[in-house]
Every structure is written in structure tokens, then in C-alpha cells.
N, C-alpha and C positions, 0 to 999 in steps of 0.2 A: 801497681799491677791491676788490671781490670777486674772488677767483681763479676761474678757469674750472672750473665744475662743483662748486664748494663748495656748502654748504647754501643760502647766500643766492642764488647764481646759479640753483640749481634752483628756488627759490621764484619768482624772476623768470621763469623758463621756464614754470612752471605758470600764473602770472598772464597771460603772453602767450597761452597756449593758450586760457584762458577768455575773454580779451579778443577773440581771433580769432573765437570762436563768436558772441559778442554783437555784435561790430562788423559782421560780415558780414550780420547780420539787421537790426539797427536802428541801427548806429553806436554811438558812445560807448565804444569800447574804450580810448581814452585815459584815461577815468575810472579805469581799473584800472592801466594800465601807467605813466602818469606819476607817480602817488603812489608806486608800487612802486619806480621808479627813484630817486626822491628819497629814499625811506626807505633805499635801499641805499647812500646817501652820495654819489651822483653829483650834481655841481653843476647848478643849474637850467638854464642854457643847454645844457650838454652832455646833460642829461636830455631836453630837447626834441629835440636832434639825434639822439640814440640812439633815441628813441621814433619819429622819422620813419623811421629805418632799419628797425626791426622792424615798424612799421605798413605799410611798403611791401611786405613779404612777404605780410601778411594781405590788403591791398587787392588786390594782384596775384592772389593765390589766388582770392579771391571773384570778381573780374572774369573770370578764366578760366573758373570754374565757371558763372557766369551766361551768358557768351558761348557756351560749349559747348552750352548748352541753348537758345540763340536768344533770350534775354531782352534782350540788348544787342548792337548791331552796331558793333563798334569802328571799322570802316572809315568808317561814316557819322557817327560821333560824335567823330572825331579833332579837328575844329576846336574843339569845346567842351572837349575834354581839354587841348588846347594853351592855351586861355584860362585854364583852371584852373591849369595848371602855371605860366604867366607870373605870375598873381596870387599864387601861393604863394611864388615867388621874391622878389617885392617885399615880401611880408609877412615872410618870414624875414629879409631884410636889415634891415628895420625892427626886428624882434624882438631882433636882436643889439645894437642901440644904444638902444632906447627902452623905458622902463617901460610896462607895459600895465595900470596900475591902473584906468583908466576902463573898459577892456574887461572886466576881471575883476569890476568892480562891476555892470556892466549885464548880464552873461551869465546869472546866475541867473533874472532876470526874463524874459529872452528865451526861455530853455529852458522855463520854466513856461508861457509863452504858447503855445509849440509843443505841449506836452503837452495843454493845454486844447483847442487847436484839433483835434487828432486824437481827443480824448476825446468832444467834443460834436458832431463832424461825422459824422452817421449814414450818409451815402452813400459813404464811402470804402471801396472794395473793390479787387479786382484788375482791374476794367475801366477802360479809359481814358475820360476825359470831355473836354469842349471846352476848348481852350487859351484862356488869358486874355492871353497875350503871345506874339508871334511867335518862331519859332526863332532868327532872327538877333539880335533885340534881347535875348532871353534869354541867348544865347551871349556877347554882348559886354558885358553889364551884370551880371546876377545871378551867372553862373558865375565870372568873374574876381574879383568882390567876395568871394564865399565862399571861393575859393581863396586870396585875400589874407588873409582871417581865419585860414585853416588854417595858413598859414606864420607868421603873427604870434603866434597863441596855440594854436589847435587843438581843444580839447575842445568837442564839440557840432557839429563840422563836418558829420557824417553827418545829424544832425537838421535842420540848416539846408538841406542839399541835398534831403533828403526833402520838407521843407515846400515848397521852391521847385518841385520837380517835380510834386507833387500839387496845390498851390494855383494855380500859375501855368501850368505846362506841361500840366496835365490828365492826367497819367499815373496809371494804376492803381498800387496800392501796391507790388506785386511788381516791376513794370517800373521804378518809381521807385527801389526798392532796388537793382536791378541797375545802373541808370545812376549812382546815387549812388556805388557802389563804383568805377566806371570813373573818374569825375571826382575822387574821393578818392584813387585811385591816382595820377592825374596830379599832383594837388597834393602828394602825398607825395614824388613824384620831384623836383619843383622845390625843395621845402623841404629834402629830404635832401641834394641836390646843393649847396645853399647852405651848409648847416651843415657839410658835409664839406669844402668849400673853405676854411673858416675853422678847421678842426680841432676841431669841437665834437661829436665822436661817439666813443663807446666801442664799438669794432668788435667785440670778443669778446662782450660782453654783447648788443649789438644783433643780431648774426648768430644767436646761440644762441636768443634770444627770437624772432627772425624765423622760424626753422624751426618753432618751436612755434605761432606765430601762423598760419603757412601751413596747417598741419594743422587747427587750430581753425577757420579760415575755410572750409575745404572742408566740414567738418561743418555749420557754421552755414548756409552757402549751400544745402546739400542739404536741410536742414530747412525753410528759407524757401521753396524751390521746391516742396516736397511739401505744405506746409501753407498757404502764401500769407499773405493778410492776417490770418488767424486767429491767427497767431503774431507777425507783423511789427507790426501796430498796437498790441496790448497791450504788447509789449516796447519799442517806441519810446516809448510814454507813460511806462513805468516807468523806462527809461534816462534820459529827459530830466529827469524829476522827481528821480531819484537823483543825477544830475550836478549839478542846481541846488542840492540840499540839501548835497551834499558841498562845493561851492564856498562856500556860505553858512557852513558849519561850519569852514572853513579859518581858523585864527587870523590868517593874513596877508591875508585878504580885506579890501579897502579899506572895504566897507560896515560890517564889524564895527569897524574902527578909527575910521571917521567917527562911528559910533554910540556909541563909548566902551566897547565890550565887550572 
């Protein structure tokens, strides 16, 4: 395991900083941090737990930045945040005991579908549109389901929340981004607490990465609020496709094993 502030830990800190910028704009920070933690020699379940700790810094930072500018009202959205937290706790409990091969096999196709949706949908901007699902139903079905996925596996959670807010709740893309970070923060809290209770966190690495992620998220959120959909939409498409490709290229991906590669 890396010592505090040796070369490997500094590389992890840098990875967390970059992930914080990207994640606060379009999600997908786990695409950078989870592989980095695994390459550092941290066991898979501990890597998931450590990632939740450092991600909590970034999602909290982004949520604070968006709330400060009025893009999300935490007092009004706390029921959805609680639903996301509960879902993530259940997902994390399952992740500790259950292989997630089916999820890993299906995820690349889901991420590609999200990228295609945002690429071909011409009228997605920063303005809200009509809702397709009521707030209560959205909060008791879609939110805990995505929170459950975040606790169980994680990568692409921001993309799923973004798709739900834009396609179902009718949010403009900047408002969707802000609310995504709030609910992602809540799901990180739930998953982090669960992994912490079973001792699956590397605290030194997680906290040092978390500080870097906090700073990166402030930078990313500031960029998103200044530029809006002009930066969020393209980056969301790129991140979703990049995450799908990375998952497909992973030698342990069940699709590659089933295909005989």
C-alpha cells in the first residue's frame, strides 16, 4: 500500500483533482479514480469504499458551489436526497456480497445510449421544459433506483441522474447538473457509511484524494455555471462514451469473457 505523499499517492491526488473537475460538470469522475486506486494495489471492495470517501469531498464541494449560486435548493430537495442515500446503502450492502457481472456487462450499452440521447436531442439547453413524471413518483422510484446503482457499482451514476432530470423531470441541463451533484452527494454519503462500517476504506489515501477532489470540483462547477450547456452537453457525451469504451476494454469485463476475447 502506498505511503502518504510518496510518488504513487501524489499521482492519485492528481487523478482526484482532474476527476473533481470533470465530475462536477458531467459526472464520470469514477472513470478516473477507480482504475487509479486499483492500479495502486488497493483491493477492489476497498477501492470502491475509498472512492466513495474521496468522491464525497467532490460532490459536496460541487453541491455547495451550485447551492451558493441558487441552482439547487437543498431544503426543498432533501426528500430526494434521503431517497438517494437509502438506495445507495442498500446497493453498497449488496456490493459487499454479490458479484456484479451482469451490471458490468450491461453498463457500456446504457452509457452509449445516454451519449446518443444527448447528442441527437437538439433542444436540450439551460431552460426547463415540461415534466413527464411527477415530483413524488420521481423521488420514490427513479432517485432511489439510481442511488442503489451508485452504491452497488458506481461508474456512470452522474450520467444516469442527468438523463433522468432532463428526460423525465424536464430540467434544463445546468439545473440538472446541480441537482445531480446533490443526489450524488447523498448517495456517496450512504455508500461511504456502509463501506466504513465494514472497514473497507483506506483513510489516508481517501482523505488526501478528497481534498484534491474538493478543489477540482469548485473549479469544474464554476466553469459549468459560467458556460452552461455549451460545456456540459459535449462533456457529458464524451464522458459517457469514454466510460463505455473503458469498460469494454477492461479484460475482466464479462462481455469480453463471454465473447472469448
